C-alpha positions as CSV (number, residue, x, y, z in Angstrom):
1,M,-43.0,-37.6,-62.3
2,K,-43.8,-34.8,-60.0
3,Q,-42.1,-36.6,-57.1
4,N,-39.0,-37.1,-59.2
5,I,-38.9,-33.4,-60.1
6,M,-39.2,-32.5,-56.4
7,A,-36.5,-34.9,-55.4
8,G,-34.2,-33.6,-58.2
9,L,-34.8,-30.0,-57.0
10,A,-34.0,-31.0,-53.4
11,A,-30.8,-32.7,-54.5
12,I,-29.8,-29.6,-56.4
13,F,-30.6,-27.4,-53.5
14,L,-28.6,-29.7,-51.1
15,L,-25.6,-29.8,-53.5
16,A,-25.7,-26.0,-53.8
17,S,-25.9,-25.7,-50.1
18,C,-23.0,-28.0,-49.6
19,N,-20.9,-26.2,-52.1
20,N,-21.7,-22.9,-50.5
21,N,-20.8,-24.2,-47.1
22,E,-17.5,-25.5,-48.4
23,K,-16.7,-22.1,-50.0
24,M,-17.5,-20.3,-46.6
25,L,-15.2,-22.6,-44.7
26,D,-12.5,-22.5,-47.3
27,S,-12.5,-18.7,-47.4
28,L,-12.5,-18.6,-43.6
29,A,-9.6,-21.0,-43.4
30,D,-7.6,-18.9,-46.0
31,Y,-8.3,-15.7,-44.1
32,N,-7.2,-17.3,-40.8
33,N,-4.0,-18.7,-42.3
34,S,-3.2,-15.3,-43.8
35,K,-3.6,-13.6,-40.5
36,E,-1.9,-16.1,-38.2
37,E,1.6,-14.9,-38.7
38,K,0.8,-11.2,-38.9
39,G,-1.5,-11.5,-36.0
40,Y,-3.7,-8.9,-34.3
41,H,-3.5,-6.2,-31.7
42,F,-6.1,-5.5,-29.0
43,G,-8.8,-3.3,-30.5
44,D,-8.5,-4.8,-34.0
45,K,-11.6,-6.0,-35.8
46,L,-11.8,-9.5,-37.3
47,D,-12.6,-8.5,-40.9
48,L,-14.0,-11.8,-42.0
49,P,-14.5,-12.6,-45.7
50,K,-17.8,-11.6,-47.5
51,E,-18.4,-15.3,-48.3
52,V,-18.8,-15.8,-44.5
53,T,-20.5,-12.6,-43.4
54,E,-23.0,-12.4,-46.3
55,N,-24.2,-16.0,-45.7
56,A,-24.1,-16.2,-41.9
57,E,-27.0,-15.5,-39.7
58,S,-24.7,-15.4,-36.7
59,I,-21.0,-16.0,-35.9
60,T,-19.8,-17.1,-32.5
61,I,-16.2,-17.5,-31.4
62,S,-15.4,-20.1,-28.7
63,F,-12.2,-19.9,-26.7
64,G,-11.9,-22.4,-23.8
65,D,-15.0,-22.2,-21.8
66,K,-15.9,-18.7,-23.1
67,E,-18.0,-17.6,-26.1
68,T,-18.5,-14.2,-27.8
69,T,-20.2,-12.8,-30.9
70,D,-18.1,-9.6,-30.7
71,L,-15.5,-9.7,-33.6
72,T,-13.3,-7.2,-31.9
73,V,-10.0,-8.5,-30.4
74,S,-10.6,-7.7,-26.7
75,P,-8.3,-8.4,-23.7
76,E,-11.5,-9.5,-21.9
77,F,-11.7,-12.5,-24.2
78,F,-8.3,-13.1,-25.8
79,T,-4.8,-13.3,-24.3
80,L,-1.5,-12.2,-25.7
81,G,0.1,-14.9,-27.9
82,D,-1.7,-17.8,-29.5
83,N,-5.4,-18.3,-28.9
84,D,-6.8,-21.6,-30.2
85,V,-10.5,-20.8,-31.0
86,V,-13.4,-22.3,-32.9
87,F,-15.6,-20.2,-35.2
88,R,-19.2,-21.4,-35.0
89,I,-21.3,-20.2,-38.0
90,K,-25.0,-20.5,-38.2
91,T,-25.9,-20.1,-41.9
92,K,-29.0,-18.4,-43.2
93,N,-30.2,-21.9,-44.1
94,G,-30.0,-22.8,-40.4
95,E,-27.0,-25.1,-40.7
96,I,-24.1,-25.0,-38.2
97,L,-20.5,-24.9,-39.4
98,N,-17.4,-25.1,-37.2
99,Q,-13.9,-24.0,-38.1
100,D,-10.8,-24.3,-35.9
101,A,-8.3,-21.3,-36.0
102,T,-5.4,-19.8,-34.1
103,I,-5.7,-16.1,-33.4
104,N,-2.3,-14.6,-32.5
105,V,-2.4,-11.4,-30.5
106,F,0.6,-9.2,-30.2
107,T,1.4,-5.9,-28.3
108,K,1.1,-2.6,-30.1
109,T,4.4,-1.2,-29.0
110,P,7.6,-3.0,-30.2
111,E,9.9,-4.3,-27.4
112,Q,13.0,-2.2,-26.8
113,N,16.4,-3.9,-27.4
114,I,18.2,-3.0,-24.2
115,S,22.0,-2.6,-24.4
116,Y,24.3,-3.5,-21.5
117,K,27.9,-3.5,-20.4
118,I,29.7,-6.2,-18.4
119,V,31.2,-4.6,-15.4
120,A,32.4,-7.7,-13.5
121,D,32.4,-11.5,-13.5
122,Y,32.5,-14.0,-10.7
123,P,33.1,-17.8,-10.5
124,H,30.3,-20.2,-10.7
125,D,30.5,-24.0,-10.1
126,P,30.2,-25.6,-13.6
127,R,28.8,-28.8,-12.0
128,N,25.6,-26.9,-11.0
129,F,22.6,-27.3,-13.3
130,I,21.1,-24.0,-12.2
131,E,17.4,-23.6,-12.0
132,G,16.8,-20.8,-9.5
133,F,19.1,-17.9,-8.8
134,L,18.8,-15.2,-6.1
135,V,21.1,-12.6,-4.6
136,E,20.8,-10.6,-1.4
137,G,23.7,-8.3,-0.9
138,N,26.7,-10.5,-1.5
139,T,24.9,-13.8,-0.7
140,V,23.8,-16.1,-3.5
141,Y,21.0,-18.6,-3.1
142,E,20.9,-21.2,-5.8
143,S,18.5,-24.0,-6.7
144,D,20.2,-26.7,-8.8
145,G,18.2,-29.4,-10.7
146,M,18.6,-32.9,-12.1
147,E,17.5,-36.1,-10.4
148,N,20.0,-37.5,-8.0
149,A,21.8,-34.1,-7.9
150,S,19.2,-31.5,-6.9
151,Q,20.1,-29.2,-4.1
152,L,19.6,-25.8,-2.5
153,I,22.8,-24.0,-1.7
154,K,24.1,-20.7,-0.3
155,Y,27.4,-19.1,-1.0
156,T,29.2,-15.7,-1.1
157,L,29.4,-13.9,-4.5
158,G,33.0,-14.3,-5.6
159,S,33.3,-17.7,-4.2
160,S,31.6,-20.8,-5.6
161,T,32.1,-22.8,-2.4
162,P,28.7,-23.3,-0.6
163,T,28.4,-22.2,3.1
164,V,25.0,-24.0,3.4
165,V,23.8,-27.0,1.4
166,K,20.4,-28.8,1.3
167,K,20.6,-32.0,-0.6
168,Q,17.3,-33.3,-1.8
169,P,15.9,-36.8,-2.3
170,A,17.0,-38.6,-5.5
171,E,13.5,-38.4,-7.1
172,I,13.3,-34.6,-6.7
173,F,14.2,-32.3,-9.6
174,S,14.5,-28.8,-8.2
175,E,13.5,-25.7,-10.1
176,G,13.0,-22.0,-9.4
177,C,13.1,-20.4,-6.0
178,A,12.1,-17.1,-4.4
179,I,12.8,-15.4,-1.0
180,V,9.9,-14.1,1.0
181,G,11.0,-12.6,4.4
182,N,12.9,-15.4,6.2
183,K,11.6,-18.2,3.9
184,I,12.7,-19.7,0.6
185,Y,10.0,-21.1,-1.6
186,Q,11.2,-23.7,-4.2
187,L,9.4,-25.4,-7.1
188,T,10.0,-28.9,-8.5
189,Y,10.0,-29.9,-12.1
190,K,7.5,-32.8,-12.4
191,N,7.1,-33.8,-8.8
192,K,4.0,-31.5,-8.4
193,I,5.1,-30.2,-5.1
194,G,6.9,-27.1,-3.7
195,F,9.0,-26.7,-0.6
196,I,9.3,-23.9,2.0
197,Y,12.6,-23.6,3.8
198,D,14.0,-21.5,6.5
199,K,16.2,-19.0,4.7
200,N,19.1,-19.1,7.1
201,T,19.3,-22.8,8.0
202,F,17.6,-24.4,5.0
203,E,15.4,-26.4,7.4
204,E,12.4,-27.7,5.6
205,L,9.3,-26.0,7.1
206,S,6.6,-27.4,4.9
207,K,5.5,-28.6,1.4
208,F,2.6,-27.6,-0.8
209,P,1.0,-29.1,-3.9
210,L,1.5,-27.2,-7.1
211,P,-1.8,-25.8,-8.6
212,N,-3.4,-28.2,-11.1
213,I,-3.2,-25.6,-13.8
214,I,0.6,-25.6,-13.6
215,G,1.7,-28.7,-15.4
216,E,5.4,-28.4,-14.4
217,G,7.4,-26.1,-12.1
218,W,9.9,-23.9,-13.8
219,G,10.7,-20.4,-12.6
220,L,9.7,-18.5,-9.5
221,T,9.9,-15.0,-8.1
222,Y,8.1,-12.7,-5.6
223,D,6.6,-9.4,-6.5
224,G,6.1,-8.1,-3.0
225,K,2.5,-9.5,-2.9
226,N,2.3,-12.8,-4.7
227,L,4.7,-15.5,-5.8
228,V,4.9,-15.6,-9.6
229,A,5.6,-18.9,-11.3
230,T,6.2,-20.2,-14.9
231,D,5.6,-23.7,-16.3
232,G,7.3,-23.5,-19.7
233,S,4.3,-21.9,-21.4
234,K,3.7,-18.2,-22.2
235,N,1.9,-17.7,-18.9
236,L,2.9,-16.1,-15.6
237,Y,0.9,-17.6,-12.7
238,F,0.4,-15.4,-9.6
239,L,0.2,-17.5,-6.5
240,D,-1.3,-16.7,-3.1
241,I,1.7,-16.3,-0.7
242,N,-0.4,-17.7,2.1
243,D,-1.5,-20.7,0.0
244,P,0.8,-21.2,-3.0
245,S,-1.5,-24.0,-4.3
246,K,-4.0,-21.2,-5.2
247,V,-3.6,-19.2,-8.4
248,V,-4.7,-15.6,-7.9
249,K,-4.5,-14.7,-11.6
250,T,-2.8,-15.7,-14.9
251,I,-1.2,-13.3,-17.4
252,A,0.0,-14.3,-20.8
253,V,3.3,-12.7,-22.1
254,G,3.7,-11.4,-25.7
255,G,5.7,-9.1,-27.8
256,N,5.0,-7.0,-30.9
257,S,5.6,-9.7,-33.4
258,E,6.7,-12.8,-31.4
259,I,5.1,-15.2,-29.1
260,Y,7.3,-16.0,-26.1
261,N,6.6,-19.6,-25.0
262,Q,8.8,-21.5,-22.6
263,L,9.2,-18.7,-20.1
264,N,11.6,-20.0,-17.4
265,E,13.7,-18.4,-14.7
266,L,12.2,-15.2,-13.2
267,E,13.3,-12.2,-11.2
268,Y,11.2,-9.2,-10.0
269,H,12.9,-5.8,-9.9
270,D,11.6,-2.3,-9.7
271,G,8.1,-3.0,-11.0
272,F,9.0,-5.4,-13.8
273,I,9.4,-9.1,-14.1
274,Y,12.5,-10.4,-15.9
275,A,12.3,-13.8,-17.5
276,N,14.6,-15.9,-19.7
277,V,13.2,-18.0,-22.5
278,W,14.4,-21.6,-22.5
279,H,16.9,-22.4,-25.3
280,N,16.8,-18.8,-26.3
281,P,19.7,-16.5,-25.1
282,V,17.5,-13.6,-24.2
283,V,16.0,-12.0,-21.0
284,L,12.7,-10.3,-21.3
285,K,11.5,-7.3,-19.3
286,I,7.8,-7.8,-18.7
287,N,5.1,-5.5,-17.5
288,P,3.4,-7.7,-14.9
289,A,0.1,-5.8,-15.2
290,T,-0.4,-6.5,-18.9
291,G,2.1,-9.2,-20.0
292,D,3.6,-6.8,-22.5
293,V,7.3,-7.3,-23.2
294,A,8.7,-3.8,-22.7
295,G,12.4,-4.7,-23.4
296,K,14.7,-7.5,-24.3
297,F,18.4,-8.3,-23.6
298,D,20.4,-10.4,-26.0
299,F,23.0,-12.6,-24.3
300,T,23.9,-14.6,-27.3
301,K,27.6,-13.8,-27.0
302,L,27.8,-14.8,-23.3
303,T,25.9,-18.1,-24.0
304,K,28.2,-19.1,-26.8
305,E,31.2,-18.4,-24.5
306,N,29.8,-20.7,-21.8
307,D,27.8,-23.5,-23.3
308,Q,30.8,-25.6,-24.3
309,G,28.9,-26.8,-27.3
310,N,26.2,-28.4,-25.2
311,S,22.7,-27.2,-26.2
312,E,21.4,-27.8,-22.6
313,H,23.9,-25.4,-21.1
314,V,21.5,-22.5,-21.6
315,L,21.2,-19.1,-20.0
316,N,19.1,-19.7,-16.9
317,G,19.9,-17.3,-14.0
318,I,18.7,-13.8,-13.4
319,A,19.3,-11.8,-10.2
320,F,19.8,-8.1,-9.3
321,R,22.5,-6.5,-7.2
322,G,21.4,-3.0,-6.7
323,E,20.5,-1.7,-10.1
324,N,22.9,-4.1,-11.9
325,M,21.7,-7.5,-13.3
326,L,23.6,-10.7,-12.6
327,V,23.2,-13.5,-15.2
328,T,24.5,-17.0,-15.4
329,G,23.4,-20.4,-16.9
330,K,23.3,-24.1,-16.5
331,N,26.8,-25.5,-15.9
332,W,28.4,-22.1,-16.6
333,E,31.7,-21.3,-15.1
334,K,30.9,-17.6,-14.5
335,I,28.3,-15.2,-13.2
336,Y,28.3,-11.9,-15.0
337,E,27.3,-8.5,-13.6
338,V,26.0,-6.1,-16.2
339,T,24.8,-2.5,-16.2
340,F,22.2,-1.1,-18.5
341,Q,23.2,1.4,-21.1
């Protein structure tokens, strides 16, 4: 009889414990869901529900290979944008509970909408599926993609006829490019290699493997110290100019209320990195030290005028001519020169 009573009490205790654990996880899930869209800013505190804090002996947050018990949103632990984490809760009963969550971190200062005025336009070969776009003086360097059609070309702004052409092997899908001194660095989409060419002759000087962390090659620029690459995520990868297979640092990009994934073509100018967002007719002005989006250009009108109803004919070319920006896109017939207002 006594054993039956003890067994009954244990069952009740176990049931109560299970119910309490479910309540903790449910309340944590509800809290996370309510905060996911609104997000956090650096310095904010994770104000977890009482059902969690009052019944937890400890709370640990895991993010990648890092762990913290600090419930403050810190740039030392989190990145801008989406952070897929796991809450690990040790209850006062000694049980371990795990809850997946996404913690979105946004910038404190809203990005500025930058107005502009078109001051000139130039012809662009509409056959070119542009991936990389550079201008030095009146000379345009362009990397065009697609298998069986990839090439690196040079032409004079105002004429779409190339003066130098480097056709690439059929299996190569060319992507972003950057000039460093007398060399051109060029990424490839899924071939996992990059090329280095002589800027004047387009003679291939060498190849390099893309860093493993970069799944695909997208955009490329040079900030005066490092190459900066994108791979279609929210990240900017800073590569060692002497060994482009080595990632020096990675910075995530974010705005005040929006996560900017699929960063693509890049351009560095006057202390900022400019990036377009694939399938989005905007160009972002990014602080390369923090990843904060300081400003945004809306090129919806130009995109609609040039996409010919094809969703793949997206904005995808950014360059600077003095203080003016040049923009174009995949298979566009024009290059536009704009001045900021």
